[in-house]
N, C-alpha and C positions, 0 to 999 in steps of 0.2 A: 044391459039397458043403457048404461052411460056411454058405452062404445057406439051403440047404434045411434044415439042422439048426437054424439060427436061427429060421426061419419055423415049423417044426414045434414047436420048444421054446416059442415065443411062443404058438402056438395051444393047446398043452397047458396052459400056465400060465393062459391066459384061461379055458379049460374048467374047470380045477381051482378057480379063484377064483369062478366063477359057480354051482357046484354048491350051496353053502349057500343061495343066493338061492332056488333052486327047491325046496330041501328043507324050507323053512319050512312050506309048505302053506297052505290057506285059513284065514282067521280068525286069523292070527297075532297081529295087533295090535288088531283091532277086535271081539273077542269073536265072538259068533255072530249078530250083526246084531240086528234088532228083530223083534218079533212073537212068535209062540207059541214058537218054538224057544228063544230066550233067556229067555223068561219061565218056561219049564218048569223051568229050573235053580233057580228060586226056589219051585217048586211053587205057583204062583199059581192053578192050575186055572181058566184063562180060559174063559169061555163062547165059543161060536162068534160071538156078537154082539160081544163084547169084542175078539176076535181080528180080526174084520172091521173094526171101528172103528179099532183100532190100525194095521192095514195101510193103511186109507184115510188116516188122519192122516199116516202116514209118507210115503205117495206124494205127498200135497199138500205136505208140508214139503220133500221133495226137489225137487219142481217149482219151488218158490219159492226155495230156497237154492242150488241148483246154479248158476244164472246168476250169482249174487252171488259164489260161490266161484270161478267161472271168471274173473270180472272181477278178483277179488283176486289170483289167480295172475298174470294179465296185468299188473296194476299193479305187483306185486312185481318182475316181470321188467323193466318199464320203469324202476323205481327203481334196479335193479342196473345197468342201462345208463347211467343218469345218474351213478352213483357211479364208474364206470370211466373216465369222460372225464378227459382230462388236466387241464382246469380245470373242476371241477364247479360248476354254477350253483346257488347256495344257494337261490334263490327257487323254481326248478323242483323241487329235491329236497324242500324244505319243502312245496310244493304237492302233490307226489305222495304224500308221507308222510301228509298230511291226508286225501287221497282214500282211501288204504289204511286209515287209522284209521276213517274213516266207513263203509267197507265192512265192516270187522271188527265195528263196533258193530251194523250192520244184520243181519249174520249171527248174532251172539250174541242179538240181540233176537228174531229169528225162532226160534232154537233154544230160547230161554226160553219163548216162547209155545207152541211145540210140546210141550215137556216139561210145561207146565202143563195143556195140553189132554189129554195122555196120562194125567196123574194123575187127571183127572176121570173117565176110563174105569174105573179100578180102584176096588174097594170099599176101605173102611178096613182090613179085614183083609189084603187083597192088598197095599196100600201098606205096611203094617207088615212083612209078609213080605219085600217088596222092599227096604225100608230096612235091615233087619237080615239079613245074609246067613246062610247055613247055619252059619257059625262063631259066630253070635251077636253079631258085631261089626257096627257100622254100615258100610254099603257106602261106597265112595269117592263123594264128592258129585258127581263128573262121570260116574258110571257109567251114568247115564241111567235111564229108567223100567224097562226089562225086561232089563237086562244091560249090556254094556260097549260100546255103540255109539258113545259119545263119547270114552271114555278112550283115550288113546294117539293114534297117527296113523292112524286108520282112516277110517271113512266121512266124517267131517266134516273131516278134514285138520287141519293145525296152524293155529292162528289167531294 
């Protein structure tokens, strides 16, 4: 009887602790993504051509950046394994850290190029509206072209 009560209590505790995770809902940290939806918050009035171009740039960027992000995740895991060894090898750790830094640089470079290409799609008026949010204050510099796709731990992950 005690084992049953312990198992049921543990299961109840796990369920109670996971409810907040599922209660957050979509778009919790990454805004509304990219494209027309997030741009509408800034009343940019994108044309169909602009929306299509933004979507195309986004898809291209994701195709290029996703493998790099996956490699970065893998390299970070490998680095953690190197650190938990009883006698960590300094050379291996330093080499893995350099690989991680190089990947981070390549990802940031691709993101910068992507954002520059996106800014070419918008008119000067649209860029001004995007830079100064509805409150009249300048948006966060990492908020991206049309919303919050970079800020926080969302689509691009943490670098």
